C-alpha positions as a printed Julia matrix, in Angstrom:
144×3 Matrix{Float64}:
 109.26  108.35  132.42
 112.07  105.85  133.12
 112.7   102.37  131.8
 115.51  100.95  129.73
 115.84  101.11  125.96
 114.88   97.44  125.88
 111.25   98.52  126.13
 111.55  100.62  122.97
 109.72   98.93  120.12
 110.29  100.86  116.91
 107.46  101.58  114.51
 108.43  101.01  110.91
 106.37  102.1   107.93
 107.09   99.97  104.85
 106.08  101.25  101.41
 106.09   98.05   99.37
 105.59   97.35   95.69
 102.41   95.45   94.93
 104.07   93.09   92.45
 107.19   92.05   94.32
 107.71   92.92   97.96
 104.03   92.87   98.91
 103.76   89.39   97.41
 106.89   88.36   99.35
 105.35   89.78  102.54
 102.21   87.8   101.86
 104.3    84.68  101.3
 106.2    85.31  104.53
 102.85   85.62  106.31
 101.4    82.44  104.86
 104.68   80.61  105.57
 104.18   81.6   109.22
 107.54   83.37  109.26
 107.73   85.53  112.31
 107.58   89.17  111.41
 107.88   92.06  113.81
 104.42   93.28  114.78
 105.56   96.89  114.7
 105.74   97.12  110.91
 102.9    98.73  108.96
 102.81   97.8   105.29
 101.56  100.33  102.78
 101.01   98.73   99.41
 101.95  100.88   96.41
 101.65   99.9    92.76
 105.35  100.77   92.37
 108.11  102.16   94.58
 108.48  104.83   91.87
 105.16  106.19   93.17
 106.51  106.73   96.7
 106.71  110.5    97.01
 109.47  111.69   99.38
 106.71  113.68  101.12
 105.12  110.38  102.26
 108.4   109.38  103.89
 108.89  112.72  105.6
 105.26  112.68  106.77
 105.65  109.14  108.19
 108.71  110.26  110.17
 107.08  113.48  111.35
 104.04  111.43  112.4
 106.32  109.4   114.66
 107.52  106.4   112.66
 111.01  105.41  113.82
 112.05  104.28  110.35
 110.78  103.86  106.8
 111.43  100.97  104.45
 110.86  101.3   100.71
 111.01   97.93   99.02
 110.34   96.93   95.45
 111.25   94.66   92.58
 114.85   93.96   91.64
 116.29   96.26   88.95
 115.17   94.93   85.59
 111.99   93.4    87.07
 109.92   96.55   87.55
 106.37   96.36   86.13
 106.71  100.04   85.29
 110.08   99.6    83.53
 112.3   101.71   85.8
 110.08  103.01   88.59
 112.24  101.22   91.15
 115.38  102.97   89.86
 113.6   106.32   90.04
 112.72  105.45   93.65
 116.37  104.59   94.37
 117.54  108.0    93.1
 114.92  109.73   95.27
 115.92  107.75   98.38
 119.59  108.63   97.81
 118.73  112.35   97.62
 116.47  112.11  100.64
 119.25  110.46  102.68
 121.61  113.3   101.71
 119.01  115.81  102.93
 118.55  113.83  106.17
 122.31  113.86  106.81
 122.43  117.64  106.26
 119.83  118.12  108.98
 121.6   115.75  111.37
 118.89  113.13  110.96
 120.13  109.54  111.0
 119.92  108.26  107.44
 119.69  104.67  108.72
 116.05  105.49  109.44
 115.41  105.18  105.71
 116.17  101.94  103.94
 115.56  100.79  100.39
 115.65   97.14   99.4
 114.89   94.95   96.41
 112.82   91.93   97.41
 111.31   89.73   94.73
 107.92   88.05   94.91
 109.35   84.65   95.92
 111.69   86.05   98.59
 109.45   85.87  101.63
 112.3    84.73  103.89
 114.41   87.72  102.76
 111.52   90.03  103.56
 111.09   88.67  107.09
 114.88   88.84  107.62
 115.09   92.44  106.32
 112.41   93.51  108.79
 114.1    91.76  111.72
 117.45   93.39  110.87
 115.81   96.78  110.47
 113.99   96.55  113.81
 117.26   95.58  115.53
 119.14   98.48  113.9
 116.45  101.02  114.77
 116.34   99.73  118.37
 120.07  100.46  118.54
 119.6   103.98  117.12
 116.74  104.7   119.52
 113.41  106.46  119.12
 112.77  109.03  116.42
 113.45  112.46  117.96
 110.89  114.03  115.63
 108.14  112.03  117.32
 105.94  114.38  119.32
 108.24  117.28  118.36
 105.85  118.54  115.72
 102.75  120.07  117.23
 100.64  121.24  114.34
């Protein structure tokens, strides 16, 4: 199977907070901002509810990267769920690094409800970065 890396279109799973980033994504969509088609949004009530197992499962299932995006610190509907999520992501990245897995495949951002342009921009940057890293080596490696 030949072909250059240019053909590689990364799949990104985005766990987004219902109150902030999902609203921003919706705004970006209604504003007709171009968003990469290879991003699957999973709406969560809070990023604090994103279990690290979901992220690992997404990567094992072949996602090239995972984005977790919620409200800005101080704006969380569940007081500090977003900060809890940030601690978890930091630990998960440390685990990734220990196993030689590129931690750039996991990104956490704060995107408020009115920041549709930031959301679209974050996705474009992430797609470009993941294209540079290349496909997820775990894809198709796990035969269960």
